[in-house]
N, C-alpha and C positions, 0 to 999 in steps of 0.2 A: 834328520833329527839328531842331535848330539846325544850320546848314551855312554852307558859304563861298559859296553861291549858291542861288538860288531866289526865293521871295517875301520882300520885305523886313519885318522885325520893327520897327515904328516905334520901340518903347520901348529899342531896343538901338542906336537912332543917336546916341545920347551918346558911343559908342565911338570914332566917326570922328574921327581926328587924333589921340585922346587915348591909344589902346591898339595894340597889333599883332594883337588879336583878331579875326579874319576872321568870325566867325560871327555875321552881322548878318542872317541869312535863314532861313527854315524851309523844309523839303521833306517832302513825303509819300512814303513808300515803300510801295509795293504789295506785299504778300505774294504769291508765286507761287502759282499754281493746285494746285500740290503740297501746299500746305498745307490742302486740302480733300479729303474723301472723301464719296461718296454712296451711300446703298443706296436702291435702288427696290423697294417692297414692294407686289405686286399682290394683291389678294383674287382666287383662283382658284376660289372656291366656285361653287355652281350657280347662284346668282342673278346671276350675271355672264354667263350663258349667251347671252341676247338681245343683248349687245353684245361678245361674245368677240373678234370680229374687229377691232373699233375699238380694244379696250384692247390688242390685240397691237400693232396699229400705232402707236398712239400712244406705248406703251413702247418700241418700236423708234425712233421720231423722237427721244425724248428721249435714249434711250442713245447714238444715234449722234451727237447734239449734244455730249454729254459726253465722247466719244472724241475728237471734233474738237478740244475745247477742253483736250484732255489731264488731264482731272480723273478719277482713278481711281474707279470705281464698280463696283457689282455690281447685277445685277437678278434678282429673285427672285419667285416666287408662292407662295401657300399655301392649302392646304385640308385638312380633316379626313377620315380615312378610317378607319370604326370607332372605335377608341379612339386613334388616333394622328394627329398633326398632319405632313402632309406637305409639305416646303420643297423647291420645284424652282428650282434655279439654272440661269439661261439664260447667265449671263456672270459671271467673276470680276473683281476688280478691275483686274487688269494684263493682261487679255486684250487682243487686238488688234481691229480694226474688224470682221473677219469673224465675231466671237463675237456681235455685235449681231444679225445674222440670226436667231440661234436663237431670238430673242424671238417670232418668227412660230410657234414650236411651241406656245405659250401655248393652254391648253384649261381649261375650268371645269367642276366637277364637286363634288358631295357638299356638306358643311358648311363652317363656318369658326370656330375658336377663335382670335380675334385676339390675346388678351393673351399667349398662350404664342407665337404666331407673332411678335410685336413682340420679345419677349424673345430668341427664338432668333435672330433677324436681328441684334439689338444685341450680342449675345455675339461675333459675328464683327467688326462695326464697332468694337468697342471694343479689338480686338486690333490695329488699325492704328494707325502711327506718326503720321498726321496731327493737328494740332491741333484742327482742326475738322471736325466729323462730322455729317452730314446724313441723316436718314432720312426719305424720302418714302413715305407710305402712302396707295394707292389703294383705297378700300373703299366700301361702300354704307350704312355707319352702322348694321349690323344683326349684330353678332357672334351667331352661332348655330351650335350643336352639339349636336343631340340624337341620342344613340347608340339605336339600336334595342337592346332587350334580347336577350341571347343566352344559351341556357341554360348553366349551369356557367361563366360568364364573369362576373368582377367589372366592372361597368360605372362609369364616371365619373359624377359629378354631371350633372344636366341643365344646360348652358350656353346660356342664351337669356334674354331680357327684362332686367329690372333686374340681376340678378346678373352677367350678361356684361357690361353696358354698364359697371357700376362696376368690374369686373375690367379691362376694357380701359382705362379712364380712369386707373386707379391705375398701370398698367404705363407709359403715356405719361408720368405725371409722374415715375415713377422713372427712366425714360431721360433725360428732361430734368434731372433733378438730378444725373445723370452727365456731363452736359456735351453730350448729343446733341440737336441741334435737329431737332424732330418736326414735319411738315406733314402733315396729313389732307387729302387730296383728296377730296371727297365726290360719288360719281356715283348716288346712290340716289334713292328717293322722297321727296316733300317730307314726308311724314308721319315719316320717320326723320331729318328733320334735327336736330331737337332733340337726339337721341342722339348725332349726330355733334358738334355743338357741346360737350356734356358730356364726350365723349371726348378731344377735342382743343383744348379751348379757343379762344382767339383766333386760333392758328395753324391755321386750315382754310380751304380754298377750297371753294365751293359751284358745280361745274360742270353746268350743265343739259344739256350735250352733250358727250360724252366726248371728242369730236373735238378739243376745246379743251384736253385735259389736258397734252400737252407744252408749250404756250404758257403756261399757267399755272404751271406747274412751274417753267418757265425764269425767269419774271419773280421768282418766289420765289428761286430760286437767285442770281439776279444781286443781289437785295436782300441776301441774306447775304453775297454778296462784299463788296459795296459797304460794308455796315454794320462789316466787319470790317479795312477799309483803314486 
């Protein structure tokens, strides 16, 4: 933006001594953090059981950093129980620092229907007034929700393999088309890496050690902030 002070604009120097227009400089105005809102969505299915404590710790570190930076954010986990997707909210967007500690209550169990969980998280995110919305998804690249048949109950279709990957990928594309920046953070096995790539495209991070989760996501968020300055 042109201004009365800042960095000189060479092509404007002809005005010196010829006009009273002082706008010979350019300034960059950074948007405040309040223009950003973040959702952190953690896969809480049974496949995370072996790293459950570390996922909780990294979720806390990331949330505490966002709280300190005064960026409104929400932290959730998801899993499936019978034919329901369960979303657990550890903190809401405008909670204080004490809410970050609730993330240590994170537990993992049962299955995961990723596409539905993404849609549910985005519904809350889209209602926020901030211009820039970011969804961070921690998963193992293996959407899988196989419901055990129960007598006299209508069971949903089996949600696994190619069908589940395509459904989750389609949901990610839909959210991005709505203006939500979606980052997938992969903490699964190498054999599932291709599925993660198909789901999240170029915006995904592969971390071999979940202890680097908060650091990787922090770099991504910084890039998002810098790109929108």
